[in-house]
DRENKE-804830 format. One record per residue (C-alpha): residue number from 1; x, y, z; residue in one letter. Coordinates in Angstrom, 2 decimals, decimal comma, padded with zeros to 5 digits, always signed. Layout:
<sites>
<site k="NUM" xx="X" yy="Y" zz="Z" r="A"/>
...
</sites>
This chain:
<sites>
<site k="1" xx="-009,56" yy="+006,07" zz="-023,75" r="M"/>
<site k="2" xx="-006,42" yy="+006,32" zz="-021,65" r="H"/>
<site k="3" xx="-003,64" yy="+003,80" zz="-022,31" r="E"/>
<site k="4" xx="-002,81" yy="+002,22" zz="-018,95" r="L"/>
<site k="5" xx="+000,00" yy="-000,26" zz="-018,24" r="V"/>
<site k="6" xx="-000,24" yy="-002,57" zz="-015,22" r="I"/>
<site k="7" xx="+003,02" yy="-004,29" zz="-014,29" r="L"/>
<site k="8" xx="+002,53" yy="-007,37" zz="-012,14" r="G"/>
<site k="9" xx="-000,39" yy="-009,78" zz="-012,54" r="A"/>
<site k="10" xx="-000,43" yy="-011,26" zz="-009,05" r="G"/>
<site k="11" xx="-003,13" yy="-010,86" zz="-006,41" r="K"/>
<site k="12" xx="-003,22" yy="-007,06" zz="-006,49" r="I"/>
<site k="13" xx="-002,47" yy="-006,67" zz="-010,19" r="G"/>
<site k="14" xx="-005,48" yy="-008,86" zz="-011,06" r="R"/>
<site k="15" xx="-007,78" yy="-006,68" zz="-008,97" r="M"/>
<site k="16" xx="-006,36" yy="-003,46" zz="-010,45" r="V"/>
<site k="17" xx="-006,84" yy="-004,88" zz="-013,96" r="A"/>
<site k="18" xx="-010,43" yy="-005,85" zz="-013,18" r="H"/>
<site k="19" xx="-011,39" yy="-002,42" zz="-011,85" r="L"/>
<site k="20" xx="-009,74" yy="-000,47" zz="-014,65" r="M"/>
<site k="21" xx="-010,82" yy="-002,74" zz="-017,50" r="T"/>
<site k="22" xx="-014,48" yy="-002,88" zz="-016,47" r="T"/>
<site k="23" xx="-014,66" yy="+000,90" zz="-015,90" r="S"/>
<site k="24" xx="-014,78" yy="+001,56" zz="-019,64" r="G"/>
<site k="25" xx="-012,36" yy="+004,49" zz="-019,53" r="D"/>
<site k="26" xx="-009,01" yy="+002,71" zz="-019,80" r="Y"/>
<site k="27" xx="-007,35" yy="+000,58" zz="-022,43" r="R"/>
<site k="28" xx="-005,27" yy="-001,85" zz="-020,36" r="V"/>
<site k="29" xx="-001,95" yy="-003,53" zz="-021,09" r="R"/>
<site k="30" xx="-000,64" yy="-006,03" zz="-018,57" r="V"/>
<site k="31" xx="+002,96" yy="-007,16" zz="-018,17" r="G"/>
<site k="32" xx="+004,29" yy="-009,90" zz="-015,91" r="D"/>
<site k="33" xx="+007,37" yy="-012,09" zz="-015,70" r="V"/>
<site k="34" xx="+005,22" yy="-015,23" zz="-015,90" r="A"/>
<site k="35" xx="+003,37" yy="-016,18" zz="-019,10" r="Q"/>
<site k="36" xx="+000,57" yy="-018,06" zz="-017,21" r="P"/>
<site k="37" xx="-000,24" yy="-014,93" zz="-015,19" r="A"/>
<site k="38" xx="-000,51" yy="-012,88" zz="-018,38" r="V"/>
<site k="39" xx="-002,60" yy="-015,57" zz="-020,10" r="D"/>
<site k="40" xx="-005,03" yy="-015,73" zz="-017,16" r="H"/>
<site k="41" xx="-005,91" yy="-012,05" zz="-017,53" r="L"/>
<site k="42" xx="-006,03" yy="-011,94" zz="-021,32" r="T"/>
<site k="43" xx="-008,36" yy="-014,95" zz="-021,39" r="R"/>
<site k="44" xx="-010,61" yy="-013,42" zz="-018,75" r="K"/>
<site k="45" xx="-010,67" yy="-009,95" zz="-020,36" r="Y"/>
<site k="46" xx="-010,46" yy="-010,19" zz="-024,17" r="P"/>
<site k="47" xx="-009,86" yy="-006,42" zz="-024,44" r="N"/>
<site k="48" xx="-006,73" yy="-006,60" zz="-022,25" r="V"/>
<site k="49" xx="-003,41" yy="-006,85" zz="-024,07" r="H"/>
<site k="50" xx="-000,69" yy="-008,76" zz="-022,25" r="G"/>
<site k="51" xx="+002,94" yy="-009,66" zz="-022,68" r="Q"/>
<site k="52" xx="+005,82" yy="-011,13" zz="-020,71" r="V"/>
<site k="53" xx="+008,02" yy="-008,38" zz="-019,28" r="V"/>
<site k="54" xx="+011,40" yy="-008,61" zz="-017,60" r="D"/>
<site k="55" xx="+011,17" yy="-006,02" zz="-014,80" r="F"/>
<site k="56" xx="+014,97" yy="-005,86" zz="-014,63" r="A"/>
<site k="57" xx="+015,35" yy="-004,98" zz="-018,33" r="S"/>
<site k="58" xx="+015,04" yy="-001,40" zz="-019,54" r="A"/>
<site k="59" xx="+014,41" yy="-002,60" zz="-023,11" r="A"/>
<site k="60" xx="+011,60" yy="-004,92" zz="-021,98" r="S"/>
<site k="61" xx="+009,97" yy="-002,14" zz="-019,96" r="L"/>
<site k="62" xx="+010,38" yy="+000,32" zz="-022,84" r="D"/>
<site k="63" xx="+008,47" yy="-002,06" zz="-025,13" r="A"/>
<site k="64" xx="+005,34" yy="-002,08" zz="-022,97" r="I"/>
<site k="65" xx="+005,51" yy="+001,56" zz="-021,84" r="L"/>
<site k="66" xx="+005,76" yy="+003,06" zz="-025,32" r="K"/>
<site k="67" xx="+002,76" yy="+005,29" zz="-025,99" r="G"/>
<site k="68" xx="+001,18" yy="+004,73" zz="-022,56" r="A"/>
<site k="69" xx="-000,53" yy="+007,42" zz="-020,51" r="W"/>
<site k="70" xx="+000,24" yy="+005,91" zz="-017,09" r="A"/>
<site k="71" xx="+001,78" yy="+002,86" zz="-015,44" r="V"/>
<site k="72" xx="+000,76" yy="+001,19" zz="-012,17" r="I"/>
<site k="73" xx="+003,50" yy="-000,93" zz="-010,69" r="S"/>
<site k="74" xx="+002,21" yy="-003,97" zz="-008,80" r="C"/>
<site k="75" xx="+005,64" yy="-005,55" zz="-009,25" r="A"/>
<site k="76" xx="+007,97" yy="-006,50" zz="-006,36" r="P"/>
<site k="77" xx="+009,16" yy="-003,34" zz="-004,58" r="F"/>
<site k="78" xx="+012,80" yy="-003,70" zz="-005,65" r="H"/>
<site k="79" xx="+011,76" yy="-003,45" zz="-009,32" r="C"/>
<site k="80" xx="+010,24" yy="+000,02" zz="-008,95" r="N"/>
<site k="81" xx="+013,28" yy="+002,28" zz="-009,36" r="P"/>
<site k="82" xx="+013,91" yy="+001,02" zz="-012,91" r="L"/>
<site k="83" xx="+010,18" yy="+001,07" zz="-013,74" r="I"/>
<site k="84" xx="+009,96" yy="+004,66" zz="-012,51" r="A"/>
<site k="85" xx="+013,09" yy="+005,60" zz="-014,47" r="Q"/>
<site k="86" xx="+011,67" yy="+004,23" zz="-017,71" r="R"/>
<site k="87" xx="+008,28" yy="+005,85" zz="-017,03" r="A"/>
<site k="88" xx="+009,98" yy="+009,22" zz="-016,73" r="K"/>
<site k="89" xx="+011,91" yy="+008,61" zz="-019,95" r="A"/>
<site k="90" xx="+008,66" yy="+007,91" zz="-021,81" r="H"/>
<site k="91" xx="+006,66" yy="+010,76" zz="-020,22" r="G"/>
<site k="92" xx="+004,31" yy="+008,30" zz="-018,49" r="V"/>
<site k="93" xx="+002,53" yy="+008,98" zz="-015,18" r="H"/>
<site k="94" xx="+003,84" yy="+006,62" zz="-012,49" r="Y"/>
<site k="95" xx="+002,03" yy="+004,93" zz="-009,56" r="F"/>
<site k="96" xx="+003,18" yy="+002,22" zz="-007,16" r="D"/>
<site k="97" xx="+002,20" yy="+000,40" zz="-003,96" r="L"/>
<site k="98" xx="+005,55" yy="-000,07" zz="-002,26" r="T"/>
<site k="99" xx="+006,15" yy="+000,24" zz="+001,47" r="E"/>
<site k="100" xx="+009,93" yy="+000,21" zz="+001,08" r="D"/>
<site k="101" xx="+011,52" yy="+003,43" zz="+002,33" r="V"/>
<site k="102" xx="+014,71" yy="+003,32" zz="+000,23" r="E"/>
<site k="103" xx="+012,86" yy="+002,50" zz="-002,99" r="V"/>
<site k="104" xx="+010,47" yy="+005,38" zz="-002,38" r="T"/>
<site k="105" xx="+013,43" yy="+007,71" zz="-001,82" r="H"/>
<site k="106" xx="+014,74" yy="+006,79" zz="-005,27" r="Q"/>
<site k="107" xx="+011,30" yy="+007,36" zz="-006,84" r="V"/>
<site k="108" xx="+011,04" yy="+010,76" zz="-005,15" r="K"/>
<site k="109" xx="+014,38" yy="+011,77" zz="-006,68" r="Q"/>
<site k="110" xx="+013,12" yy="+010,77" zz="-010,13" r="L"/>
<site k="111" xx="+009,99" yy="+012,89" zz="-009,58" r="A"/>
<site k="112" xx="+012,12" yy="+016,04" zz="-009,41" r="E"/>
<site k="113" xx="+011,68" yy="+017,95" zz="-012,64" r="G"/>
<site k="114" xx="+009,29" yy="+015,36" zz="-014,07" r="S"/>
<site k="115" xx="+006,68" yy="+016,55" zz="-016,55" r="K"/>
<site k="116" xx="+004,36" yy="+013,76" zz="-015,41" r="T"/>
<site k="117" xx="+002,97" yy="+012,75" zz="-012,00" r="L"/>
<site k="118" xx="+004,90" yy="+010,41" zz="-009,72" r="F"/>
<site k="119" xx="+002,70" yy="+008,87" zz="-007,02" r="A"/>
<site k="120" xx="+004,52" yy="+006,23" zz="-004,96" r="P"/>
<site k="121" xx="+002,95" yy="+004,43" zz="-002,00" r="Q"/>
<site k="122" xx="-000,69" yy="+004,90" zz="-002,98" r="C"/>
<site k="123" xx="-002,27" yy="+001,65" zz="-001,81" r="G"/>
<site k="124" xx="-003,64" yy="+001,07" zz="+001,70" r="L"/>
<site k="125" xx="-000,72" yy="+001,65" zz="+004,08" r="A"/>
<site k="126" xx="+001,02" yy="+003,70" zz="+002,97" r="P"/>
<site k="127" xx="-001,72" yy="+005,32" zz="+000,94" r="G"/>
<site k="128" xx="-005,30" yy="+005,64" zz="+002,13" r="F"/>
<site k="129" xx="-004,31" yy="+005,64" zz="+005,80" r="I"/>
<site k="130" xx="-002,30" yy="+008,81" zz="+005,18" r="T"/>
<site k="131" xx="-005,31" yy="+010,50" zz="+003,58" r="I"/>
<site k="132" xx="-007,39" yy="+009,61" zz="+006,66" r="V"/>
<site k="133" xx="-004,76" yy="+010,93" zz="+009,07" r="A"/>
<site k="134" xx="-004,62" yy="+014,29" zz="+007,31" r="N"/>
<site k="135" xx="-008,43" yy="+014,46" zz="+007,29" r="H"/>
<site k="136" xx="-008,65" yy="+013,88" zz="+011,07" r="L"/>
<site k="137" xx="-006,10" yy="+016,61" zz="+011,75" r="M"/>
<site k="138" xx="-007,68" yy="+019,21" zz="+009,48" r="R"/>
<site k="139" xx="-010,04" yy="+020,74" zz="+012,07" r="S"/>
<site k="140" xx="-007,56" yy="+020,45" zz="+014,97" r="M"/>
<site k="141" xx="-004,75" yy="+022,61" zz="+016,28" r="T"/>
<site k="142" xx="-001,72" yy="+021,75" zz="+018,41" r="E"/>
<site k="143" xx="-001,87" yy="+018,09" zz="+017,40" r="V"/>
<site k="144" xx="+000,32" yy="+016,14" zz="+019,81" r="S"/>
<site k="145" xx="-000,17" yy="+012,51" zz="+018,80" r="D"/>
<site k="146" xx="-001,04" yy="+010,75" zz="+015,56" r="L"/>
<site k="147" xx="-001,36" yy="+006,96" zz="+015,64" r="R"/>
<site k="148" xx="-001,86" yy="+004,91" zz="+012,46" r="L"/>
<site k="149" xx="-002,64" yy="+001,18" zz="+012,67" r="R"/>
<site k="150" xx="-003,51" yy="-001,27" zz="+009,88" r="V"/>
<site k="151" xx="-003,76" yy="-005,05" zz="+009,71" r="G"/>
<site k="152" xx="-004,59" yy="-007,52" zz="+006,94" r="A"/>
<site k="153" xx="-005,85" yy="-010,55" zz="+008,86" r="L"/>
<site k="154" xx="-007,52" yy="-013,89" zz="+008,16" r="P"/>
<site k="155" xx="-011,11" yy="-014,04" zz="+009,34" r="R"/>
<site k="156" xx="-010,64" yy="-017,63" zz="+010,45" r="Y"/>
<site k="157" xx="-007,05" yy="-018,06" zz="+011,77" r="P"/>
<site k="158" xx="-006,08" yy="-021,70" zz="+012,28" r="S"/>
<site k="159" xx="-002,34" yy="-021,76" zz="+013,05" r="N"/>
<site k="160" xx="-000,07" yy="-020,56" zz="+015,86" r="R"/>
<site k="161" xx="+000,87" yy="-017,38" zz="+014,00" r="L"/>
<site k="162" xx="-002,85" yy="-016,64" zz="+013,55" r="K"/>
<site k="163" xx="-001,97" yy="-015,49" zz="+010,08" r="Y"/>
<site k="164" xx="-002,47" yy="-016,43" zz="+006,43" r="N"/>
<site k="165" xx="-000,70" yy="-015,01" zz="+003,42" r="L"/>
<site k="166" xx="-002,85" yy="-012,31" zz="+001,88" r="T"/>
<site k="167" xx="-000,35" yy="-010,27" zz="-000,15" r="W"/>
<site k="168" xx="+003,35" yy="-010,19" zz="-001,08" r="S"/>
<site k="169" xx="+005,41" yy="-012,52" zz="+001,14" r="T"/>
<site k="170" xx="+008,54" yy="-010,58" zz="+000,21" r="E"/>
<site k="171" xx="+006,88" yy="-007,31" zz="+001,20" r="G"/>
<site k="172" xx="+005,67" yy="-008,81" zz="+004,48" r="L"/>
<site k="173" xx="+009,15" yy="-009,92" zz="+005,53" r="I"/>
<site k="174" xx="+010,63" yy="-006,61" zz="+004,37" r="N"/>
<site k="175" xx="+008,38" yy="-004,59" zz="+006,69" r="E"/>
<site k="176" xx="+009,18" yy="-006,93" zz="+009,62" r="Y"/>
<site k="177" xx="+012,96" yy="-006,49" zz="+009,18" r="C"/>
<site k="178" xx="+013,64" yy="-002,86" zz="+008,25" r="N"/>
<site k="179" xx="+013,89" yy="+000,21" zz="+010,52" r="P"/>
<site k="180" xx="+010,62" yy="+002,11" zz="+010,99" r="C"/>
<site k="181" xx="+010,30" yy="+005,87" zz="+010,58" r="E"/>
<site k="182" xx="+008,47" yy="+007,81" zz="+013,27" r="S"/>
<site k="183" xx="+008,34" yy="+011,20" zz="+014,96" r="V"/>
<site k="184" xx="+009,16" yy="+011,19" zz="+018,68" r="E"/>
<site k="185" xx="+009,05" yy="+014,41" zz="+020,70" r="N"/>
<site k="186" xx="+009,12" yy="+016,41" zz="+017,48" r="G"/>
<site k="187" xx="+012,20" yy="+014,67" zz="+016,06" r="Q"/>
<site k="188" xx="+012,26" yy="+012,46" zz="+012,98" r="L"/>
<site k="189" xx="+013,76" yy="+009,14" zz="+014,04" r="T"/>
<site k="190" xx="+013,78" yy="+005,42" zz="+013,31" r="T"/>
<site k="191" xx="+012,68" yy="+002,68" zz="+015,66" r="V"/>
<site k="192" xx="+013,25" yy="-001,09" zz="+015,41" r="P"/>
<site k="193" xx="+010,56" yy="-003,33" zz="+013,88" r="P"/>
<site k="194" xx="+008,53" yy="-005,72" zz="+016,04" r="L"/>
<site k="195" xx="+008,95" yy="-003,44" zz="+019,09" r="E"/>
<site k="196" xx="+006,69" yy="-001,11" zz="+021,11" r="Q"/>
<site k="197" xx="+004,02" yy="-003,80" zz="+021,36" r="L"/>
<site k="198" xx="+000,56" yy="-002,60" zz="+022,36" r="E"/>
<site k="199" xx="-002,90" yy="-004,08" zz="+022,79" r="R"/>
<site k="200" xx="-006,05" yy="-002,57" zz="+021,31" r="L"/>
<site k="201" xx="-009,70" yy="-003,51" zz="+020,99" r="T"/>
<site k="202" xx="-011,76" yy="-002,65" zz="+017,90" r="I"/>
<site k="203" xx="-015,45" yy="-003,59" zz="+017,68" r="D"/>
<site k="204" xx="-015,00" yy="-005,94" zz="+020,63" r="G"/>
<site k="205" xx="-012,08" yy="-007,88" zz="+019,11" r="V"/>
<site k="206" xx="-008,68" yy="-007,91" zz="+020,84" r="D"/>
<site k="207" xx="-005,59" yy="-007,24" zz="+018,72" r="Y"/>
<site k="208" xx="-001,93" yy="-006,39" zz="+019,17" r="E"/>
<site k="209" xx="+000,08" yy="-003,83" zz="+017,20" r="A"/>
<site k="210" xx="+003,82" yy="-003,34" zz="+016,78" r="F"/>
<site k="211" xx="+006,30" yy="-001,34" zz="+014,72" r="N"/>
<site k="212" xx="+006,73" yy="-002,23" zz="+011,06" r="T"/>
<site k="213" xx="+008,49" yy="-000,39" zz="+008,28" r="S"/>
<site k="214" xx="+007,07" yy="+001,81" zz="+005,54" r="G"/>
<site k="215" xx="+003,46" yy="+002,41" zz="+006,58" r="G"/>
<site k="216" xx="+003,85" yy="+006,17" zz="+007,12" r="L"/>
<site k="217" xx="+004,97" yy="+006,94" zz="+003,59" r="G"/>
<site k="218" xx="+006,05" yy="+010,61" zz="+003,49" r="T"/>
<site k="219" xx="+003,87" yy="+011,57" zz="+006,47" r="L"/>
<site k="220" xx="+006,61" yy="+011,54" zz="+009,10" r="A"/>
<site k="221" xx="+008,74" yy="+013,99" zz="+007,14" r="I"/>
<site k="222" xx="+005,73" yy="+016,21" zz="+006,38" r="T"/>
<site k="223" xx="+004,57" yy="+016,40" zz="+010,01" r="L"/>
<site k="224" xx="+007,84" yy="+016,40" zz="+011,98" r="K"/>
<site k="225" xx="+007,58" yy="+020,15" zz="+012,71" r="D"/>
<site k="226" xx="+003,82" yy="+020,10" zz="+013,39" r="R"/>
<site k="227" xx="+003,06" yy="+016,97" zz="+015,44" r="V"/>
<site k="228" xx="+004,96" yy="+015,83" zz="+018,54" r="K"/>
<site k="229" xx="+004,52" yy="+012,07" zz="+018,02" r="N"/>
<site k="230" xx="+003,66" yy="+010,20" zz="+014,80" r="V"/>
<site k="231" xx="+003,89" yy="+006,44" zz="+014,47" r="N"/>
<site k="232" xx="+002,65" yy="+003,50" zz="+012,44" r="Y"/>
<site k="233" xx="+002,11" yy="-000,08" zz="+013,61" r="K"/>
<site k="234" xx="+000,80" yy="-003,26" zz="+012,04" r="T"/>
<site k="235" xx="-002,21" yy="-004,97" zz="+013,63" r="I"/>
<site k="236" xx="-002,17" yy="-008,71" zz="+014,27" r="R"/>
<site k="237" xx="-003,97" yy="-011,17" zz="+016,52" r="Y"/>
<site k="238" xx="-002,34" yy="-011,49" zz="+019,99" r="P"/>
<site k="239" xx="+000,77" yy="-013,70" zz="+020,08" r="G"/>
<site k="240" xx="+001,92" yy="-013,12" zz="+016,49" r="H"/>
<site k="241" xx="+004,70" yy="-010,66" zz="+017,34" r="C"/>
<site k="242" xx="+006,39" yy="-012,95" zz="+019,86" r="E"/>
<site k="243" xx="+006,51" yy="-015,83" zz="+017,38" r="L"/>
<site k="244" xx="+007,91" yy="-013,58" zz="+014,64" r="M"/>
<site k="245" xx="+010,66" yy="-012,38" zz="+017,00" r="K"/>
<site k="246" xx="+011,51" yy="-016,01" zz="+017,72" r="F"/>
<site k="247" xx="+011,83" yy="-016,73" zz="+013,99" r="L"/>
<site k="248" xx="+013,66" yy="-013,56" zz="+012,99" r="L"/>
<site k="249" xx="+015,87" yy="-013,00" zz="+016,04" r="H"/>
<site k="250" xx="+016,34" yy="-016,25" zz="+017,94" r="D"/>
<site k="251" xx="+016,60" yy="-018,39" zz="+014,79" r="L"/>
<site k="252" xx="+018,34" yy="-015,52" zz="+012,93" r="Q"/>
<site k="253" xx="+016,00" yy="-015,79" zz="+009,95" r="M"/>
<site k="254" xx="+016,33" yy="-012,04" zz="+009,42" r="Q"/>
<site k="255" xx="+019,68" yy="-012,92" zz="+007,82" r="D"/>
<site k="256" xx="+018,06" yy="-015,59" zz="+005,63" r="Q"/>
<site k="257" xx="+015,02" yy="-013,77" zz="+004,32" r="Q"/>
<site k="258" xx="+014,89" yy="-015,78" zz="+001,11" r="G"/>
<site k="259" xx="+014,69" yy="-019,00" zz="+003,10" r="L"/>
<site k="260" xx="+012,01" yy="-017,55" zz="+005,38" r="L"/>
<site k="261" xx="+009,98" yy="-016,52" zz="+002,32" r="R"/>
<site k="262" xx="+010,19" yy="-020,07" zz="+000,96" r="D"/>
<site k="263" xx="+009,10" yy="-021,53" zz="+004,32" r="I"/>
<site k="264" xx="+006,15" yy="-019,15" zz="+004,59" r="F"/>
<site k="265" xx="+004,97" yy="-019,83" zz="+001,04" r="E"/>
<site k="266" xx="+005,26" yy="-023,58" zz="+001,58" r="K"/>
<site k="267" xx="+003,68" yy="-023,71" zz="+005,04" r="S"/>
<site k="268" xx="+001,27" yy="-020,76" zz="+005,37" r="L"/>
<site k="269" xx="-001,78" yy="-021,11" zz="+003,14" r="P"/>
<site k="270" xx="-003,15" yy="-018,08" zz="+001,35" r="A"/>
<site k="271" xx="-006,72" yy="-016,98" zz="+001,99" r="T"/>
<site k="272" xx="-009,29" yy="-014,83" zz="+000,23" r="F"/>
<site k="273" xx="-011,48" yy="-014,75" zz="+003,37" r="Q"/>
<site k="274" xx="-009,79" yy="-011,88" zz="+005,16" r="D"/>
<site k="275" xx="-010,48" yy="-008,60" zz="+006,87" r="Q"/>
<site k="276" xx="-008,64" yy="-005,28" zz="+006,80" r="I"/>
<site k="277" xx="-008,61" yy="-003,49" zz="+010,14" r="V"/>
<site k="278" xx="-007,89" yy="+000,25" zz="+010,01" r="I"/>
<site k="279" xx="-007,45" yy="+002,48" zz="+013,06" r="F"/>
<site k="280" xx="-006,26" yy="+006,10" zz="+013,06" r="V"/>
<site k="281" xx="-006,41" yy="+008,53" zz="+015,97" r="S"/>
<site k="282" xx="-005,34" yy="+012,16" zz="+016,31" r="A"/>
<site k="283" xx="-005,06" yy="+013,97" zz="+019,64" r="T"/>
<site k="284" xx="-004,99" yy="+017,76" zz="+019,76" r="G"/>
<site k="285" xx="-007,01" yy="+020,90" zz="+020,40" r="K"/>
<site k="286" xx="-010,50" yy="+021,39" zz="+018,96" r="Y"/>
<site k="287" xx="-012,20" yy="+024,71" zz="+019,77" r="L"/>
<site k="288" xx="-009,56" yy="+025,20" zz="+022,45" r="G"/>
<site k="289" xx="-010,23" yy="+021,90" zz="+024,21" r="R"/>
<site k="290" xx="-008,10" yy="+018,76" zz="+024,21" r="L"/>
<site k="291" xx="-009,85" yy="+016,02" zz="+022,21" r="C"/>
<site k="292" xx="-009,21" yy="+012,85" zz="+020,24" r="E"/>
<site k="293" xx="-010,63" yy="+012,13" zz="+016,80" r="R"/>
<site k="294" xx="-010,68" yy="+008,50" zz="+015,67" r="T"/>
<site k="295" xx="-011,32" yy="+006,62" zz="+012,45" r="Y"/>
<site k="296" xx="-011,86" yy="+002,88" zz="+012,80" r="A"/>
<site k="297" xx="-013,11" yy="+000,56" zz="+010,09" r="K"/>
<site k="298" xx="-013,04" yy="-003,12" zz="+009,19" r="T"/>
<site k="299" xx="-013,33" yy="-004,03" zz="+005,50" r="I"/>
<site k="300" xx="-014,09" yy="-007,63" zz="+004,55" r="Y"/>
<site k="301" xx="-013,60" yy="-009,75" zz="+001,46" r="H"/>
<site k="302" xx="-016,41" yy="-009,06" zz="-000,98" r="L"/>
<site k="303" xx="-018,18" yy="-010,31" zz="-004,07" r="Q"/>
<site k="304" xx="-017,63" yy="-007,86" zz="-006,92" r="I"/>
<site k="305" xx="-019,08" yy="-008,63" zz="-010,35" r="D"/>
<site k="306" xx="-019,83" yy="-012,18" zz="-009,27" r="G"/>
<site k="307" xx="-016,32" yy="-012,98" zz="-008,05" r="E"/>
<site k="308" xx="-014,93" yy="-013,12" zz="-004,50" r="N"/>
<site k="309" xx="-012,07" yy="-010,70" zz="-003,92" r="W"/>
<site k="310" xx="-010,05" yy="-010,54" zz="-000,72" r="S"/>
<site k="311" xx="-010,08" yy="-007,48" zz="+001,50" r="G"/>
<site k="312" xx="-006,40" yy="-006,77" zz="+000,83" r="I"/>
<site k="313" xx="-006,99" yy="-006,94" zz="-002,93" r="Q"/>
<site k="314" xx="-009,92" yy="-004,54" zz="-002,69" r="I"/>
<site k="315" xx="-008,34" yy="-001,97" zz="-000,37" r="T"/>
<site k="316" xx="-004,93" yy="-001,92" zz="-002,07" r="T"/>
<site k="317" xx="-006,35" yy="-001,80" zz="-005,59" r="A"/>
<site k="318" xx="-009,02" yy="+000,75" zz="-004,66" r="A"/>
<site k="319" xx="-006,31" yy="+002,99" zz="-003,24" r="G"/>
<site k="320" xx="-004,22" yy="+003,19" zz="-006,38" r="V"/>
<site k="321" xx="-007,07" yy="+003,08" zz="-008,93" r="T"/>
<site k="322" xx="-008,87" yy="+005,95" zz="-007,19" r="A"/>
<site k="323" xx="-005,70" yy="+008,06" zz="-007,38" r="I"/>
<site k="324" xx="-005,25" yy="+007,25" zz="-011,08" r="V"/>
<site k="325" xx="-008,92" yy="+008,06" zz="-011,71" r="D"/>
<site k="326" xx="-008,65" yy="+011,37" zz="-009,84" r="M"/>
<site k="327" xx="-005,70" yy="+012,31" zz="-012,06" r="L"/>
<site k="328" xx="-007,77" yy="+011,48" zz="-015,17" r="R"/>
<site k="329" xx="-010,58" yy="+013,70" zz="-013,78" r="A"/>
<site k="330" xx="-008,23" yy="+016,65" zz="-013,26" r="G"/>
<site k="331" xx="-008,45" yy="+016,50" zz="-009,44" r="Q"/>
<site k="332" xx="-004,70" yy="+016,08" zz="-008,92" r="L"/>
<site k="333" xx="-001,61" yy="+017,91" zz="-010,16" r="P"/>
<site k="334" xx="-000,30" yy="+016,49" zz="-013,42" r="S"/>
<site k="335" xx="+003,44" yy="+016,67" zz="-012,70" r="A"/>
<site k="336" xx="+005,95" yy="+016,20" zz="-009,91" r="G"/>
<site k="337" xx="+005,65" yy="+014,20" zz="-006,71" r="L"/>
<site k="338" xx="+002,25" yy="+013,46" zz="-005,20" r="L"/>
<site k="339" xx="+002,17" yy="+012,98" zz="-001,43" r="K"/>
<site k="340" xx="-000,86" yy="+011,06" zz="-000,19" r="M"/>
<site k="341" xx="-001,41" yy="+013,60" zz="+002,60" r="E"/>
<site k="342" xx="-002,25" yy="+016,13" zz="-000,14" r="N"/>
<site k="343" xx="-005,15" yy="+014,05" zz="-001,52" r="V"/>
<site k="344" xx="-008,61" yy="+015,29" zz="-000,53" r="D"/>
<site k="345" xx="-010,43" yy="+012,74" zz="+001,67" r="Y"/>
<site k="346" xx="-013,94" yy="+013,64" zz="+000,48" r="E"/>
<site k="347" xx="-013,01" yy="+013,56" zz="-003,20" r="Q"/>
<site k="348" xx="-011,29" yy="+010,21" zz="-002,70" r="F"/>
<site k="349" xx="-014,36" yy="+008,60" zz="-001,10" r="L"/>
<site k="350" xx="-016,67" yy="+009,98" zz="-003,81" r="K"/>
<site k="351" xx="-014,54" yy="+008,35" zz="-006,49" r="N"/>
<site k="352" xx="-016,01" yy="+005,20" zz="-008,07" r="R"/>
<site k="353" xx="-013,04" yy="+003,17" zz="-006,82" r="F"/>
<site k="354" xx="-012,49" yy="+005,01" zz="-003,54" r="G"/>
<site k="355" xx="-016,10" yy="+004,13" zz="-002,64" r="K"/>
<site k="356" xx="-014,90" yy="+000,72" zz="-001,38" r="Y"/>
<site k="357" xx="-013,55" yy="+002,58" zz="+001,68" r="Y"/>
<site k="358" xx="-016,75" yy="+004,56" zz="+002,19" r="A"/>
</sites>
């Protein structure tokens, strides 16, 4: 059995722990800053070992990482550089879910010369969406445009924002405030968040999409010399973007992100009845003719092992657990940096955890 550490026992960490513990191939240790979160998982899964961990303390991280095979960080994104540093020191494979560009840059630097695998940004977006994009492009030449769109949305919106909290509030605000990487006319560039608003219809439902940070992962850098235009946008119900611009720009909440987080967590209810909308299109030449290949899918909350799990829990956890499982099966390199665009789409979907995208 492989010794696996999961850091963070929130919404996503609980789902990751469930999938890995019930698979029968991993001995799971869970660490979180909150004792109640640890206790919840250890009571639910008697074979899971848990302890309180200070994510800002090297000694605390060292205590839980000692002797581990791999660590999955479901901790807040700003904790990941130290977690990755301690993972490298202990010779532990490292996986995370962050969308933060600067944090990922630090993790990539740590991956240089590592004797174990470093796989940042392997959830949904960035993560699975990158695998899909590379799959669509594989049979095409002269690809001119690659559009990646993802949204985690409530199925039954009931407020003016038409939004409920489904994952990290801190991560949500971070992607709404930071510059967004893209490729425009063959040049790697950054564009402002909440701009370049567009409308799209998927399965008869109208949505809007706009720039947000981090969703491309390493894809923009990888494709800047091969694809003319590459961009990522977040999908929301129509009207959401304008209200967020009012909050962040007109009320200057972008300078008070901690306060905005507190307001959201007090006023926006969470929901486990959600849907994940995924849309990827590639335009280029196929057999010498201009064509567009599209992947569009909506994934809903689901009962798994008698318990309701939200769509964002399932898709994010399935992304990282499938990558970990593919490493265990010898389907991925065992050292250095793993870019999601180098993961085989077919192998991913055949995986027992990747199947939730199939």
